[in-house]
VODO-764083 format. One record per residue (C-alpha): x, y, z; residue in one letter. Coordinates in Angstrom, 1 decimal. Each point is the difference from the previous one (the first is absolute). Example, Ala and Ser with C-alpha at 12.3 -4.5 7.8 and 13.67 -1.06 7.14 Angstrom:
residues 2
@X = 12.3; Y = -4.5; Z = 7.8; type = A
@X = 1.4; Y = 3.4; Z = -0.7; type = S
end
This chain:
residues 322
@X = -63.4; Y = 129.8; Z = 9.8; type = X
@X = -2.2; Y = -2.8; Z = 1.4; type = X
@X = -2.3; Y = 0.7; Z = 2.8; type = X
@X = -1.8; Y = -2.8; Z = 2.0; type = X
@X = -2.5; Y = 1.4; Z = 2.3; type = X
@X = -2.2; Y = -1.8; Z = 2.5; type = X
@X = -0.1; Y = -3.5; Z = -1.8; type = X
@X = -2.2; Y = -2.7; Z = 1.6; type = X
@X = -0.4; Y = -3.1; Z = -1.4; type = X
@X = -1.4; Y = -3.4; Z = 1.4; type = X
@X = 0.4; Y = -3.6; Z = -1.5; type = X
@X = -3.1; Y = -1.8; Z = 1.6; type = X
@X = 0.4; Y = 0.0; Z = 3.6; type = X
@X = 4.2; Y = 1.1; Z = -0.7; type = X
@X = 0.8; Y = 3.7; Z = 0.4; type = X
@X = 2.7; Y = 0.6; Z = -2.7; type = X
@X = 0.0; Y = 3.8; Z = 0.2; type = X
@X = -1.2; Y = 2.3; Z = 3.1; type = X
@X = 0.2; Y = 3.8; Z = -1.1; type = X
@X = 3.6; Y = -0.4; Z = -1.8; type = X
@X = 1.0; Y = 3.2; Z = -0.5; type = X
@X = 3.5; Y = 1.9; Z = -1.1; type = X
@X = 1.5; Y = 1.3; Z = -3.4; type = X
@X = 3.1; Y = -0.5; Z = -2.2; type = X
@X = 1.9; Y = 3.3; Z = -0.6; type = X
@X = 2.0; Y = 1.0; Z = -3.3; type = X
@X = 3.7; Y = -0.7; Z = 0.6; type = X
@X = 0.7; Y = -2.3; Z = 2.6; type = X
@X = -0.6; Y = -3.8; Z = 0.2; type = X
@X = -2.8; Y = -1.1; Z = 2.5; type = X
@X = 0.7; Y = -3.3; Z = 1.5; type = X
@X = -3.5; Y = -2.0; Z = 1.1; type = X
@X = 0.5; Y = -2.3; Z = 2.4; type = X
@X = -1.8; Y = -2.2; Z = 2.2; type = X
@X = -0.9; Y = -3.9; Z = 1.7; type = X
@X = -1.6; Y = -2.0; Z = -2.3; type = X
@X = -3.8; Y = 0.6; Z = 0.3; type = X
@X = 1.1; Y = 3.7; Z = 0.3; type = X
@X = -2.5; Y = 0.9; Z = -3.5; type = X
@X = 3.5; Y = 1.2; Z = -2.1; type = X
@X = -1.2; Y = -2.2; Z = -2.5; type = X
@X = -3.6; Y = 1.0; Z = -0.1; type = X
@X = 0.7; Y = 3.5; Z = -0.1; type = X
@X = 2.1; Y = -0.4; Z = -2.9; type = X
@X = -2.8; Y = -1.7; Z = -1.8; type = X
@X = -2.0; Y = 2.3; Z = 0.9; type = X
@X = 2.1; Y = 2.9; Z = -1.4; type = X
@X = 0.1; Y = -1.9; Z = -3.1; type = X
@X = -3.5; Y = -0.3; Z = -0.1; type = X
@X = 0.2; Y = -4.1; Z = 0.0; type = X
@X = -2.1; Y = 0.3; Z = 3.3; type = X
@X = -3.0; Y = 2.6; Z = 0.7; type = X
@X = 0.2; Y = 1.1; Z = 3.7; type = X
@X = -3.2; Y = 0.2; Z = 2.2; type = X
@X = 0.9; Y = 3.4; Z = 0.9; type = X
@X = 2.8; Y = 2.7; Z = -0.7; type = X
@X = 1.8; Y = 0.9; Z = -2.8; type = X
@X = 3.3; Y = -0.5; Z = -1.8; type = X
@X = 1.3; Y = 2.5; Z = -2.6; type = X
@X = 2.9; Y = 0.4; Z = -2.6; type = X
@X = 0.5; Y = 3.3; Z = -1.0; type = X
@X = -3.6; Y = 1.5; Z = 1.4; type = X
@X = -1.7; Y = -3.1; Z = -1.6; type = X
@X = -0.9; Y = -3.6; Z = 0.7; type = X
@X = 1.8; Y = -2.1; Z = -2.1; type = X
@X = -2.5; Y = -1.7; Z = -2.3; type = X
@X = -1.1; Y = 3.3; Z = -1.4; type = X
@X = 3.6; Y = 0.4; Z = -1.5; type = X
@X = -0.4; Y = -0.3; Z = -3.7; type = X
@X = 4.0; Y = -1.1; Z = 0.0; type = X
@X = 0.6; Y = -1.0; Z = 3.0; type = X
@X = 3.5; Y = -1.1; Z = -0.3; type = X
@X = 1.1; Y = 3.6; Z = -0.7; type = X
@X = -1.3; Y = 1.0; Z = 3.6; type = X
@X = 0.8; Y = -3.1; Z = 2.5; type = X
@X = 2.5; Y = -2.6; Z = -1.0; type = X
@X = -0.5; Y = -3.3; Z = 2.2; type = X
@X = 1.5; Y = -3.5; Z = 0.3; type = X
@X = -2.0; Y = -1.9; Z = 2.7; type = X
@X = 1.1; Y = -3.7; Z = -1.2; type = X
@X = 3.1; Y = -0.5; Z = -2.1; type = X
@X = -1.6; Y = -3.0; Z = -1.5; type = X
@X = -2.5; Y = 1.4; Z = -1.6; type = X
@X = 1.1; Y = -0.2; Z = -4.0; type = X
@X = -0.7; Y = -2.8; Z = -2.7; type = X
@X = 2.9; Y = -2.1; Z = 0.5; type = X
@X = 0.5; Y = -0.9; Z = -3.9; type = X
@X = 0.3; Y = 3.9; Z = -0.7; type = X
@X = 3.5; Y = 1.5; Z = -0.6; type = X
@X = 0.8; Y = 2.8; Z = 2.7; type = X
@X = -0.4; Y = 2.5; Z = -2.8; type = X
@X = -3.4; Y = -1.2; Z = -1.2; type = X
@X = -1.4; Y = 0.0; Z = 3.4; type = X
@X = 0.9; Y = 3.6; Z = 0.3; type = X
@X = -0.9; Y = 0.7; Z = -3.4; type = X
@X = -3.6; Y = -0.8; Z = 0.4; type = X
@X = -0.5; Y = 1.7; Z = 3.1; type = X
@X = 1.7; Y = 3.1; Z = -1.9; type = X
@X = -2.9; Y = -0.6; Z = -2.9; type = X
@X = -2.7; Y = -0.1; Z = 2.9; type = X
@X = 1.1; Y = 3.7; Z = 0.7; type = X
@X = 0.7; Y = 1.3; Z = -3.5; type = X
@X = 3.7; Y = 0.2; Z = 1.0; type = X
@X = 2.5; Y = -0.1; Z = -2.6; type = X
@X = 2.4; Y = -3.3; Z = -0.3; type = X
@X = 3.1; Y = 1.9; Z = 0.3; type = X
@X = -1.4; Y = 0.3; Z = 3.7; type = X
@X = 0.4; Y = -3.4; Z = 0.7; type = X
@X = 3.7; Y = -0.1; Z = -1.2; type = X
@X = 0.7; Y = 3.0; Z = 2.5; type = X
@X = -1.6; Y = -1.7; Z = 3.0; type = X
@X = 1.7; Y = -3.3; Z = -0.6; type = X
@X = 3.5; Y = 1.9; Z = -0.3; type = X
@X = -1.0; Y = 1.7; Z = 3.7; type = X
@X = -1.0; Y = -3.3; Z = 1.4; type = X
@X = 3.4; Y = -1.5; Z = -1.5; type = X
@X = -1.8; Y = -2.5; Z = -1.9; type = X
@X = 0.9; Y = 1.0; Z = -3.5; type = X
@X = 2.2; Y = -3.5; Z = -0.5; type = X
@X = -2.7; Y = -2.3; Z = 0.7; type = X
@X = -3.0; Y = 2.2; Z = -1.5; type = X
@X = -0.9; Y = -2.8; Z = -2.6; type = X
@X = 0.2; Y = -3.0; Z = 2.7; type = X
@X = -3.1; Y = -1.4; Z = 1.1; type = X
@X = -1.2; Y = 1.5; Z = 3.1; type = X
@X = -0.8; Y = -3.1; Z = 1.6; type = X
@X = 3.3; Y = -1.2; Z = 0.1; type = X
@X = 1.5; Y = 3.0; Z = 2.1; type = X
@X = 0.8; Y = -0.2; Z = 3.8; type = X
@X = -2.4; Y = 1.6; Z = 2.5; type = X
@X = 2.9; Y = 2.9; Z = 0.1; type = X
@X = 0.0; Y = 0.8; Z = -4.0; type = X
@X = -4.1; Y = -0.5; Z = 0.0; type = X
@X = 0.1; Y = 2.9; Z = 2.6; type = X
@X = 2.0; Y = 1.9; Z = -1.9; type = X
@X = -2.2; Y = -0.6; Z = -2.8; type = X
@X = -3.1; Y = 1.2; Z = 2.0; type = X
@X = 1.9; Y = 3.2; Z = 1.1; type = X
@X = 0.6; Y = 0.6; Z = -4.2; type = X
@X = -3.6; Y = -0.5; Z = -0.3; type = X
@X = -1.0; Y = 2.4; Z = 3.3; type = X
@X = 2.4; Y = 2.8; Z = -2.3; type = X
@X = -1.5; Y = -0.4; Z = -3.2; type = X
@X = -2.4; Y = 3.1; Z = 0.2; type = X
@X = 2.9; Y = 2.0; Z = 1.8; type = X
@X = -3.1; Y = 0.6; Z = 2.6; type = X
@X = 0.4; Y = 2.3; Z = 3.0; type = X
@X = -0.6; Y = -2.4; Z = 2.7; type = X
@X = 1.1; Y = -3.9; Z = 0.3; type = X
@X = -1.2; Y = -2.6; Z = 2.3; type = X
@X = 1.8; Y = -3.0; Z = 0.6; type = X
@X = -0.8; Y = -3.5; Z = 2.3; type = X
@X = 3.5; Y = -1.7; Z = 1.2; type = X
@X = 2.1; Y = 1.2; Z = -3.0; type = X
@X = 3.0; Y = -1.3; Z = 2.0; type = X
@X = -0.9; Y = -3.6; Z = 0.1; type = X
@X = 2.0; Y = -2.1; Z = -2.2; type = X
@X = 2.8; Y = 2.1; Z = -0.7; type = X
@X = 3.5; Y = -0.7; Z = 0.7; type = X
@X = 2.5; Y = 2.4; Z = 1.6; type = X
@X = 0.7; Y = 1.9; Z = -3.6; type = X
@X = -3.7; Y = 0.4; Z = -0.5; type = X
@X = -1.1; Y = 1.1; Z = 3.5; type = X
@X = 2.8; Y = 2.7; Z = -0.5; type = X
@X = -1.6; Y = 1.0; Z = -3.0; type = X
@X = -3.3; Y = 0.1; Z = 1.1; type = X
@X = 1.0; Y = 2.2; Z = 2.9; type = X
@X = 1.7; Y = 2.7; Z = -2.1; type = X
@X = -2.9; Y = -0.5; Z = -2.6; type = X
@X = -2.7; Y = 0.7; Z = 2.6; type = X
@X = 2.3; Y = 2.7; Z = 1.4; type = X
@X = 0.3; Y = 1.6; Z = -3.6; type = X
@X = -3.6; Y = -0.3; Z = -0.9; type = X
@X = -1.2; Y = 2.1; Z = 2.9; type = X
@X = 3.0; Y = 2.5; Z = -0.8; type = X
@X = -1.7; Y = 0.6; Z = -3.1; type = X
@X = -3.2; Y = 1.1; Z = 1.7; type = X
@X = -2.0; Y = -3.2; Z = -0.1; type = X
@X = -1.9; Y = -1.3; Z = 3.1; type = X
@X = 1.0; Y = -3.4; Z = 0.5; type = X
@X = -1.6; Y = -2.7; Z = 2.4; type = X
@X = 1.9; Y = -2.8; Z = 0.7; type = X
@X = -1.7; Y = -2.8; Z = 2.6; type = X
@X = 2.5; Y = -2.4; Z = 1.1; type = X
@X = 0.7; Y = -2.5; Z = 3.2; type = X
@X = 3.8; Y = 1.0; Z = -0.6; type = X
@X = 0.9; Y = 2.4; Z = 2.5; type = X
@X = 3.6; Y = 0.6; Z = -0.4; type = X
@X = -0.6; Y = 1.1; Z = -3.9; type = X
@X = -3.0; Y = 2.0; Z = 0.9; type = X
@X = 2.2; Y = 2.0; Z = 2.5; type = X
@X = 2.9; Y = 0.7; Z = -2.7; type = X
@X = -2.9; Y = 0.7; Z = -2.4; type = X
@X = -2.7; Y = 1.8; Z = 1.0; type = X
@X = -0.8; Y = 3.6; Z = 1.6; type = X
@X = -3.1; Y = -0.8; Z = 1.3; type = X
@X = -2.1; Y = -3.2; Z = 1.5; type = X
@X = -3.3; Y = -0.6; Z = 0.5; type = X
@X = -0.2; Y = -2.7; Z = 2.7; type = X
@X = -3.7; Y = -1.8; Z = -0.1; type = X
@X = -1.4; Y = -2.3; Z = 2.1; type = X
@X = -3.3; Y = -1.5; Z = 0.2; type = X
@X = -1.5; Y = 1.7; Z = -3.0; type = X
@X = 0.7; Y = 3.3; Z = 1.2; type = X
@X = 3.2; Y = 2.3; Z = 0.3; type = X
@X = 2.2; Y = -0.1; Z = 3.4; type = X
@X = 2.9; Y = 2.4; Z = -1.2; type = X
@X = 0.3; Y = 2.4; Z = -3.2; type = X
@X = 3.3; Y = 1.4; Z = 1.1; type = X
@X = 3.5; Y = 1.1; Z = -1.6; type = X
@X = 2.2; Y = -3.2; Z = 0.5; type = X
@X = 3.2; Y = 2.7; Z = 1.6; type = X
@X = -2.5; Y = 1.3; Z = 2.2; type = X
@X = -1.6; Y = -3.7; Z = 1.0; type = X
@X = 3.8; Y = -1.3; Z = 0.5; type = X
@X = 0.9; Y = 2.9; Z = 2.1; type = X
@X = -2.9; Y = -0.3; Z = 2.1; type = X
@X = 0.2; Y = -3.7; Z = 0.2; type = X
@X = 3.5; Y = 0.1; Z = 1.4; type = X
@X = -0.2; Y = 2.9; Z = 1.8; type = X
@X = 1.6; Y = 0.4; Z = 3.6; type = X
@X = 1.9; Y = -3.7; Z = -0.5; type = X
@X = 3.7; Y = 0.1; Z = 0.9; type = X
@X = 2.4; Y = -2.7; Z = 0.1; type = X
@X = 3.6; Y = 0.2; Z = 2.0; type = X
@X = 2.5; Y = -2.1; Z = 0.0; type = X
@X = 3.0; Y = 0.0; Z = 2.7; type = X
@X = 2.1; Y = -2.3; Z = 1.8; type = X
@X = -1.1; Y = -2.4; Z = 2.3; type = X
@X = 1.7; Y = 1.6; Z = 2.9; type = X
@X = -2.1; Y = 3.6; Z = -0.6; type = X
@X = -3.1; Y = -1.6; Z = -0.7; type = X
@X = -2.0; Y = 0.1; Z = 3.5; type = X
@X = 1.5; Y = 4.0; Z = 0.2; type = X
@X = -1.5; Y = 0.9; Z = -3.1; type = X
@X = -3.6; Y = -1.6; Z = 0.8; type = X
@X = -0.2; Y = 1.5; Z = 3.4; type = X
@X = 1.1; Y = 3.7; Z = -1.3; type = X
@X = -2.7; Y = -0.4; Z = -3.0; type = X
@X = -2.6; Y = -1.3; Z = 2.0; type = X
@X = 0.4; Y = 2.5; Z = 2.9; type = X
@X = -0.3; Y = 2.6; Z = -2.8; type = X
@X = -3.6; Y = -1.6; Z = -0.7; type = X
@X = 1.0; Y = -1.9; Z = -3.1; type = X
@X = -1.6; Y = -3.8; Z = -0.3; type = X
@X = 3.0; Y = -2.1; Z = -0.5; type = X
@X = 0.1; Y = -4.0; Z = -1.1; type = X
@X = 3.0; Y = -2.3; Z = 0.2; type = X
@X = 0.6; Y = -1.3; Z = -3.5; type = X
@X = 3.3; Y = -1.8; Z = 0.9; type = X
@X = 2.9; Y = 0.0; Z = 2.1; type = X
@X = 1.1; Y = 3.4; Z = -1.5; type = X
@X = -3.1; Y = 1.6; Z = -2.1; type = X
@X = -2.9; Y = 2.0; Z = 1.9; type = X
@X = -3.2; Y = 0.8; Z = -2.2; type = X
@X = -1.3; Y = 3.3; Z = 1.2; type = X
@X = -3.4; Y = 1.9; Z = -0.6; type = X
@X = -0.8; Y = 3.3; Z = 1.2; type = X
@X = 3.1; Y = 1.9; Z = -0.5; type = X
@X = 1.3; Y = 1.1; Z = -3.3; type = X
@X = 3.7; Y = -0.9; Z = -1.2; type = X
@X = 1.3; Y = 3.1; Z = 0.6; type = X
@X = -1.2; Y = 0.3; Z = 3.7; type = X
@X = 1.3; Y = -3.4; Z = 0.3; type = X
@X = 3.3; Y = 0.8; Z = -1.0; type = X
@X = 0.3; Y = 3.3; Z = 2.3; type = X
@X = -0.9; Y = -1.5; Z = 2.8; type = X
@X = 2.6; Y = -3.1; Z = -0.1; type = X
@X = 2.6; Y = 2.6; Z = -0.7; type = X
@X = -1.1; Y = 2.5; Z = 2.7; type = X
@X = 0.3; Y = -3.2; Z = 2.4; type = X
@X = 3.0; Y = -1.3; Z = -1.0; type = X
@X = -1.5; Y = -3.4; Z = -1.2; type = X
@X = 1.8; Y = -1.2; Z = -3.3; type = X
@X = -1.8; Y = -1.5; Z = -3.0; type = X
@X = 1.4; Y = -1.8; Z = -3.2; type = X
@X = -3.6; Y = 1.0; Z = -2.3; type = X
@X = -3.1; Y = 1.6; Z = 0.4; type = X
@X = -2.7; Y = -0.2; Z = -2.9; type = X
@X = -3.5; Y = 1.2; Z = -0.8; type = X
@X = -2.2; Y = -2.6; Z = -0.9; type = X
@X = -0.9; Y = 0.2; Z = -3.6; type = X
@X = -3.2; Y = -1.8; Z = -0.7; type = X
@X = -1.0; Y = -1.8; Z = -3.2; type = X
@X = -3.2; Y = 0.0; Z = -1.7; type = X
@X = -0.3; Y = -4.0; Z = 0.7; type = X
@X = -0.1; Y = 1.2; Z = 3.7; type = X
@X = -2.1; Y = 2.9; Z = -0.2; type = X
@X = -2.6; Y = -2.3; Z = -2.3; type = X
@X = -0.2; Y = -2.3; Z = 2.8; type = X
@X = -0.9; Y = 1.9; Z = 2.8; type = X
@X = -2.7; Y = 1.9; Z = -2.0; type = X
@X = -1.6; Y = -3.2; Z = -1.4; type = X
@X = 0.5; Y = -2.0; Z = 3.3; type = X
@X = -4.1; Y = -0.1; Z = 0.5; type = X
@X = -0.7; Y = -0.2; Z = -3.5; type = X
@X = 1.2; Y = -3.3; Z = -1.2; type = X
@X = -2.8; Y = -2.2; Z = -1.3; type = X
@X = 2.2; Y = -3.3; Z = 0.1; type = X
@X = 2.1; Y = -0.7; Z = 3.0; type = X
@X = 2.1; Y = -3.2; Z = 0.2; type = X
@X = -0.3; Y = -1.8; Z = 3.6; type = X
@X = 3.2; Y = -0.6; Z = 1.8; type = X
@X = 0.7; Y = -3.6; Z = -0.2; type = X
@X = -1.0; Y = -2.0; Z = 3.2; type = X
@X = 2.8; Y = -1.9; Z = 1.6; type = X
@X = -0.9; Y = -3.7; Z = -1.3; type = X
@X = -0.6; Y = -2.6; Z = 2.9; type = X
@X = 3.1; Y = -2.1; Z = 1.4; type = X
@X = -0.6; Y = -3.5; Z = -1.4; type = X
@X = -0.7; Y = -2.4; Z = 2.8; type = X
@X = 2.7; Y = -2.2; Z = 0.9; type = X
@X = 0.1; Y = -3.5; Z = -1.8; type = X
@X = 0.6; Y = -2.6; Z = 3.0; type = X
@X = 3.4; Y = -1.4; Z = -0.2; type = X
@X = 0.5; Y = -3.8; Z = 0.0; type = X
@X = 1.3; Y = 0.6; Z = 3.6; type = X
@X = -3.5; Y = 1.3; Z = 1.0; type = X
@X = -1.9; Y = -2.6; Z = -1.2; type = X
@X = -2.7; Y = -2.1; Z = 2.1; type = X
@X = 0.2; Y = -3.8; Z = -0.4; type = X
@X = -3.3; Y = -1.9; Z = 0.7; type = X
end
């Protein structure tokens, strides 16, 4: 279990962490998301003892990471897939890590197989693609068979097959009872992988919740109605009279809030108004994330201003002869 409590950290005049607090529970994948500058990387560095907080604590299994005698047996981590000696083979890269923790050589072969790298174990890691380096980083994180894992952007550089493998692998690790923390900007992958999500902004936690509950609340009360053009005005009138807020999306579609889908069906049926389709809106993690972090974005691009129209060049017929 990873427990972060009241972390504060400044770099000069810049506040990186402002009371960051959350926990990563065993048996589930916890997504860690937020805009650039939200404090995600600093939080993970503090957990690993790479940065010292100004206040607060970060504990792995109830202890600071720096106090652990064999840390890879408590927390496996992947912060930078490129952090390796490029001339070493994949197997030798893992061997020196294993030896540093007192782990047997056979454990290296086990994690190479689990990461799907047994066929390239004797190739120099410097020649690996980013996706293969990600797999090697996962193998390194698993060396000590730790009860907790922390991975930063593990989907980066993965091809479709690799993304599917990573998604299944992370869920499998949680199913084994491990606490898994995954930071990523790929919301669609986290939505399909994580059970829980921690959303950070400006150095603090904005939301710490179950993903299913978050999506349900984000999409609550939004209904789409499709009907024929001849019936759309009648449908809008009936629903508005019942207290719904109705917006016409196009000639045959209404967006409705304030009434559940079941109530819309019952109301239109009782009034004899025909319809082709009624569906409740299912929010995505990306939609919920953008709504929650709207005021926490540190860097926001300005909308481009329209370019001024160039002054027309004088035509030969308008030239003045002196």
